[in-house]
TORROMAR-667966 format. One record per atom (N, C-alpha, C): residue in one letter; x, y, z. Coordinates in Angstrom, 1 decimal, always signed. Example, Ala and Ser with C-alpha at 12.3 -4.5 7.8 and 13.67 -1.06 7.14 Angstrom:
% residues 2
 rest   east  north     up
    A  +13.2   -5.7   +7.8
    A  +12.3   -4.5   +7.8
    A  +13.2   -3.3   +7.8
    S  +12.8   -2.2   +7.1
    S  +13.7   -1.1   +7.1
    S  +12.9   +0.0   +7.9
END
This chain:
% residues 126
 rest   east  north     up
    Q  -29.0  -17.1  +29.9
    Q  -27.6  -16.9  +30.3
    Q  -26.8  -17.9  +29.6
    V  -25.6  -17.5  +29.1
    V  -24.7  -18.3  +28.4
    V  -23.3  -18.3  +29.1
    Q  -22.8  -19.5  +29.2
    Q  -21.4  -19.6  +29.8
    Q  -20.5  -20.2  +28.7
    L  -19.3  -19.7  +28.6
    L  -18.4  -20.1  +27.6
    L  -17.1  -20.5  +28.2
    V  -16.6  -21.6  +27.7
    V  -15.3  -22.2  +28.2
    V  -14.4  -22.5  +27.0
    E  -13.2  -21.8  +26.9
    E  -12.3  -22.0  +25.8
    E  -11.3  -23.1  +26.2
    S  -10.8  -23.7  +25.2
    S   -9.7  -24.7  +25.3
    S   -8.9  -24.8  +24.0
    G   -7.7  -25.5  +24.1
    G   -7.0  -25.7  +22.9
    G   -5.7  -24.8  +22.8
    G   -5.5  -23.9  +23.7
    G   -4.4  -23.0  +23.6
    G   -3.1  -23.8  +24.0
    G   -1.9  -23.2  +23.7
    G   -0.7  -23.8  +24.1
    G   +0.5  -23.1  +23.4
    L   +1.6  -23.8  +23.5
    L   +2.9  -23.3  +22.9
    L   +3.1  -23.9  +21.6
    V   +3.4  -23.1  +20.5
    V   +3.6  -23.7  +19.2
    V   +4.7  -22.8  +18.5
    Q   +5.5  -23.5  +17.6
    Q   +6.5  -22.7  +16.9
    Q   +5.9  -21.9  +15.8
    A   +6.6  -20.9  +15.4
    A   +6.1  -20.1  +14.3
    A   +5.9  -21.0  +13.0
    G   +4.8  -20.7  +12.3
    G   +4.5  -21.5  +11.2
    G   +3.5  -22.7  +11.5
    G   +3.4  -23.0  +12.8
    G   +2.5  -24.1  +13.2
    G   +1.1  -23.7  +13.3
    S   +0.3  -24.7  +13.8
    S   -1.2  -24.5  +13.8
    S   -1.7  -24.9  +15.2
    L   -2.8  -24.3  +15.5
    L   -3.6  -24.7  +16.7
    L   -5.1  -24.5  +16.4
    R   -5.9  -25.3  +17.1
    R   -7.4  -25.1  +16.9
    R   -7.9  -24.9  +18.3
    L   -8.5  -23.7  +18.5
    L   -9.2  -23.3  +19.7
    L  -10.7  -23.8  +19.7
    S  -11.2  -24.2  +20.8
    S  -12.6  -24.5  +20.9
    S  -13.2  -23.7  +22.0
    C  -14.5  -23.4  +21.8
    C  -15.3  -22.6  +22.8
    C  -16.6  -23.4  +23.0
    A  -16.7  -24.0  +24.1
    A  -17.9  -24.8  +24.5
    A  -18.9  -23.9  +25.2
    A  -20.1  -23.8  +24.8
    A  -21.1  -23.0  +25.4
    A  -22.2  -23.8  +26.0
    S  -22.7  -23.2  +27.1
    S  -23.9  -23.8  +27.8
    S  -25.1  -22.8  +27.5
    G  -26.3  -23.3  +27.5
    G  -27.4  -22.5  +27.2
    G  -27.9  -22.6  +25.8
    R  -29.2  -22.9  +25.7
    R  -29.8  -23.2  +24.4
    R  -29.8  -22.0  +23.5
    T  -29.8  -20.7  +24.1
    T  -29.9  -19.5  +23.2
    T  -28.6  -19.3  +22.5
    F  -27.5  -20.0  +22.8
    F  -26.3  -19.7  +22.2
    F  -26.4  -20.0  +20.7
    T  -27.2  -21.0  +20.3
    T  -27.3  -21.4  +18.9
    T  -27.9  -20.3  +18.1
    F  -28.6  -19.3  +18.7
    F  -29.2  -18.2  +18.0
    F  -28.4  -16.9  +18.0
    Y  -27.2  -16.9  +18.7
    Y  -26.4  -15.8  +18.8
    Y  -25.2  -15.8  +17.9
    P  -24.7  -14.7  +17.5
    P  -23.4  -14.6  +16.8
    P  -22.3  -14.9  +17.9
    A  -21.1  -15.3  +17.4
    A  -20.0  -15.6  +18.3
    A  -18.7  -15.0  +17.7
    A  -17.8  -14.8  +18.6
    A  -16.6  -14.1  +18.1
    A  -15.4  -14.6  +18.9
    W  -14.2  -14.4  +18.4
    W  -13.0  -14.5  +19.1
    W  -12.3  -13.2  +19.2
    F  -11.7  -12.9  +20.3
    F  -10.9  -11.7  +20.5
    F   -9.6  -12.2  +21.2
    R   -8.6  -11.3  +21.2
    R   -7.3  -11.7  +21.8
    R   -6.8  -10.4  +22.5
    Q   -6.0  -10.7  +23.5
    Q   -5.3   -9.6  +24.3
    Q   -3.9  -10.0  +24.6
    A   -3.0   -9.2  +24.1
    A   -1.6   -9.4  +24.4
    A   -1.2   -8.5  +25.6
    P   -0.1   -8.9  +26.3
    P   +0.3   -8.1  +27.5
    P   +0.5   -6.6  +27.2
    G   -0.2   -5.8  +27.9
    G   +0.0   -4.3  +27.7
    G   -0.8   -3.7  +26.6
    K   -1.6   -4.6  +26.0
    K   -2.4   -4.1  +24.8
    K   -3.9   -4.2  +25.1
    E   -4.7   -3.5  +24.3
    E   -6.1   -3.6  +24.4
    E   -6.6   -4.9  +23.8
    R   -7.8   -5.3  +24.2
    R   -8.4   -6.5  +23.6
    R   -8.8   -6.2  +22.2
    E   -8.4   -7.1  +21.2
    E   -8.7   -6.8  +19.8
    E   -9.5   -7.9  +19.2
    F  -10.2   -7.5  +18.2
    F  -11.1   -8.4  +17.4
    F  -10.3   -9.4  +16.6
    V  -10.7  -10.6  +16.5
    V  -10.0  -11.6  +15.6
    V  -10.9  -12.1  +14.5
    A  -12.1  -12.6  +14.9
    A  -13.0  -13.2  +14.0
    A  -14.4  -13.3  +14.6
    A  -15.4  -13.3  +13.7
    A  -16.8  -13.5  +14.2
    A  -17.6  -14.3  +13.2
    I  -18.6  -14.9  +13.7
    I  -19.5  -15.8  +12.9
    I  -20.9  -15.6  +13.3
    S  -21.8  -15.6  +12.3
    S  -23.2  -15.4  +12.6
    S  -23.8  -16.7  +13.1
    W  -25.0  -16.7  +13.6
    W  -25.6  -17.8  +14.3
    W  -25.7  -19.0  +13.4
    D  -26.0  -18.7  +12.1
    D  -26.2  -19.8  +11.1
    D  -25.0  -20.1  +10.3
    S  -23.8  -19.5  +10.6
    S  -22.6  -19.7   +9.9
    S  -22.6  -19.1   +8.5
    G  -23.6  -18.3   +8.2
    G  -23.7  -17.7   +6.9
    G  -22.8  -16.6   +6.6
    T  -22.4  -15.9   +7.7
    T  -21.5  -14.7   +7.6
    T  -20.4  -14.9   +8.5
    T  -19.2  -14.5   +8.0
    T  -18.0  -14.4   +8.9
    T  -17.3  -13.1   +8.7
    E  -16.5  -12.7   +9.6
    E  -15.7  -11.5   +9.6
    E  -14.4  -11.8  +10.2
    Y  -13.3  -11.2   +9.6
    Y  -12.0  -11.4  +10.1
    Y  -11.2  -10.1  +10.3
    A  -10.3  -10.0  +11.2
    A   -9.4   -8.9  +11.3
    A   -8.4   -9.1  +10.1
    D   -7.9   -8.0   +9.6
    D   -7.0   -8.0   +8.5
    D   -5.8   -8.8   +8.8
    S   -5.4   -8.7  +10.1
    S   -4.1   -9.4  +10.5
    S   -4.2  -10.9  +10.5
    V   -5.4  -11.5  +10.4
    V   -5.5  -12.9  +10.4
    V   -6.2  -13.5   +9.2
    K   -6.6  -12.7   +8.3
    K   -7.3  -13.1   +7.1
    K   -6.4  -14.0   +6.3
    G   -6.9  -15.2   +5.8
    G   -6.1  -16.1   +5.1
    G   -5.4  -17.1   +5.9
    R   -5.3  -16.9   +7.2
    R   -4.6  -17.8   +8.1
    R   -5.5  -18.4   +9.2
    F   -6.5  -17.7   +9.6
    F   -7.4  -18.2  +10.6
    F   -8.8  -18.4  +10.0
    T   -9.5  -19.4  +10.6
    T  -10.9  -19.8  +10.1
    T  -11.7  -20.0  +11.3
    I  -12.9  -19.3  +11.4
    I  -13.8  -19.4  +12.5
    I  -15.0  -20.3  +11.9
    S  -15.4  -21.2  +12.8
    S  -16.6  -22.1  +12.4
    S  -17.3  -22.4  +13.7
    R  -18.5  -23.0  +13.5
    R  -19.3  -23.4  +14.6
    R  -20.1  -24.7  +14.3
    D  -20.4  -25.4  +15.4
    D  -21.3  -26.6  +15.3
    D  -22.3  -26.4  +16.3
    N  -23.5  -25.9  +15.9
    N  -24.6  -25.6  +16.8
    N  -25.1  -26.9  +17.5
    A  -25.0  -28.0  +16.9
    A  -25.4  -29.3  +17.5
    A  -24.6  -29.6  +18.7
    K  -23.3  -29.1  +18.7
    K  -22.4  -29.3  +19.8
    K  -22.2  -28.1  +20.7
    N  -23.0  -27.0  +20.3
    N  -22.8  -25.7  +21.1
    N  -21.4  -25.3  +21.2
    T  -20.6  -25.4  +20.1
    T  -19.2  -25.1  +20.1
    T  -18.8  -24.2  +18.9
    V  -17.9  -23.3  +19.2
    V  -17.3  -22.5  +18.2
    V  -15.8  -22.8  +18.1
    Y  -15.3  -22.8  +16.9
    Y  -13.9  -23.1  +16.8
    Y  -13.1  -22.0  +16.1
    L  -11.8  -21.9  +16.4
    L  -10.9  -21.0  +15.6
    L   -9.7  -21.8  +15.2
    Q   -9.6  -22.1  +13.9
    Q   -8.5  -22.8  +13.4
    Q   -7.4  -21.8  +13.0
    M   -6.2  -21.9  +13.6
    M   -5.2  -20.9  +13.4
    M   -4.0  -21.6  +12.7
    N   -3.7  -21.2  +11.5
    N   -2.6  -21.7  +10.7
    N   -1.5  -20.7  +10.5
    S   -0.3  -21.1  +10.1
    S   +0.8  -20.2   +9.8
    S   +0.9  -19.2  +10.9
    L   +1.0  -19.7  +12.1
    L   +1.0  -18.8  +13.3
    L   +2.3  -18.0  +13.3
    K   +2.2  -16.8  +13.8
    K   +3.4  -15.9  +13.9
    K   +3.6  -15.5  +15.4
    P   +4.8  -15.1  +15.8
    P   +5.0  -14.7  +17.2
    P   +4.0  -13.5  +17.6
    E   +3.7  -12.7  +16.7
    E   +2.7  -11.6  +17.0
    E   +1.3  -12.1  +17.3
    D   +1.0  -13.3  +17.1
    D   -0.3  -13.9  +17.4
    D   -0.3  -14.3  +18.9
    T   +0.8  -14.2  +19.6
    T   +0.8  -14.6  +21.0
    T   -0.1  -13.7  +21.8
    A   -1.0  -14.3  +22.5
    A   -2.0  -13.5  +23.3
    A   -2.9  -14.5  +24.1
    V   -3.7  -13.9  +25.0
    V   -4.8  -14.7  +25.5
    V   -6.0  -14.6  +24.6
    Y   -6.6  -15.7  +24.2
    Y   -7.7  -15.7  +23.2
    Y   -9.0  -15.9  +24.0
    F  -10.0  -15.0  +23.7
    F  -11.3  -15.1  +24.4
    F  -12.4  -15.3  +23.4
    C  -13.3  -16.2  +23.8
    C  -14.5  -16.4  +23.1
    C  -15.6  -15.5  +23.6
    A  -16.5  -15.0  +22.7
    A  -17.5  -14.1  +23.1
    A  -18.8  -14.4  +22.4
    S  -20.0  -14.0  +23.0
    S  -21.2  -14.2  +22.3
    S  -22.3  -13.4  +23.0
    G  -23.4  -13.4  +22.3
    G  -24.5  -12.6  +22.9
    G  -25.5  -12.2  +21.8
    P  -26.7  -11.6  +22.2
    P  -27.7  -11.3  +21.2
    P  -27.1  -10.3  +20.1
    S  -27.5  -10.5  +18.9
    S  -27.1   -9.6  +17.8
    S  -27.5   -8.2  +18.1
    R  -26.6   -7.2  +17.8
    R  -26.9   -5.8  +18.0
    R  -27.3   -5.1  +16.7
    G  -27.3   -5.8  +15.6
    G  -27.6   -5.2  +14.4
    G  -27.4   -6.1  +13.2
    L  -27.4   -5.6  +12.0
    L  -27.3   -6.4  +10.8
    L  -25.9   -6.9  +10.6
    R  -24.9   -6.2  +11.1
    R  -23.5   -6.7  +10.8
    R  -22.9   -7.4  +12.1
    L  -21.9   -8.2  +11.9
    L  -21.3   -8.9  +13.0
    L  -20.5   -7.8  +13.8
    G  -20.5   -8.0  +15.1
    G  -19.8   -7.0  +16.0
    G  -18.3   -7.3  +16.0
    T  -17.6   -6.2  +16.0
    T  -16.1   -6.3  +16.1
    T  -15.5   -5.6  +17.3
    Q  -16.4   -5.1  +18.2
    Q  -15.9   -4.4  +19.4
    Q  -16.3   -5.2  +20.6
    P  -15.5   -5.3  +21.6
    P  -15.8   -6.0  +22.8
    P  -17.1   -5.7  +23.4
    N  -17.5   -4.4  +23.4
    N  -18.8   -4.0  +24.1
    N  -20.0   -4.4  +23.3
    E  -19.8   -5.1  +22.2
    E  -21.0   -5.6  +21.4
    E  -21.3   -7.1  +21.8
    Y  -20.6   -7.6  +22.8
    Y  -20.9   -9.0  +23.2
    Y  -21.1   -9.0  +24.7
    D  -22.1   -9.8  +25.2
    D  -22.5   -9.9  +26.6
    D  -21.8  -11.0  +27.4
    Y  -21.4  -12.0  +26.7
    Y  -20.9  -13.2  +27.4
    Y  -19.5  -13.5  +27.0
    W  -18.6  -13.8  +27.9
    W  -17.2  -14.0  +27.7
    W  -16.7  -15.3  +28.4
    G  -15.8  -15.9  +27.8
    G  -15.1  -17.0  +28.4
    G  -13.9  -16.5  +29.3
    Q  -13.2  -17.4  +29.9
    Q  -12.1  -17.0  +30.8
    Q  -10.8  -16.8  +30.0
    G  -10.7  -17.3  +28.8
    G   -9.5  -17.1  +27.9
    G   -8.6  -18.3  +27.9
    T   -7.9  -18.5  +26.9
    T   -6.9  -19.5  +26.8
    T   -5.6  -18.9  +26.2
    Q   -4.5  -19.3  +26.7
    Q   -3.2  -18.7  +26.3
    Q   -2.7  -19.4  +25.0
    V   -2.3  -18.5  +24.1
    V   -1.6  -19.0  +22.9
    V   -0.2  -18.3  +22.8
    T   +0.8  -19.1  +22.8
    T   +2.2  -18.6  +22.7
    T   +2.9  -19.2  +21.5
    V   +3.4  -18.3  +20.6
    V   +4.0  -18.7  +19.4
    V   +5.5  -18.3  +19.5
    S   +6.4  -19.3  +19.5
    S   +7.8  -19.0  +19.6
    S   +8.4  -18.8  +18.2
    S   +9.4  -18.0  +18.2
    S  +10.1  -17.7  +16.9
    S  +11.2  -18.7  +16.6
END
């Protein structure tokens, strides 16, 4: 069993930066891929970024490529999302997700992950 707790959200002006953290409990987390998703009001949960267990592979949504960076520190059981050049359309609740790998590629759909955090709000003002 893996439990995930996100932190680092807040209010920031457009063009600013935030770093989200996802602290995991459970030793198996270090062997699982991890991902960030986000959900804006009235919209479906959407993929943001994913990282393999060994940080060897990453995947990003087109909307965040070049602005966001996902990373992990398995010694600290933590995954990070560095968000730069934030835009008002990045406003959403951001969720951390993890779970056993389902295949050779990193999952980009919510149903490909078993464990979820409670989410952290990110608000970008214009």
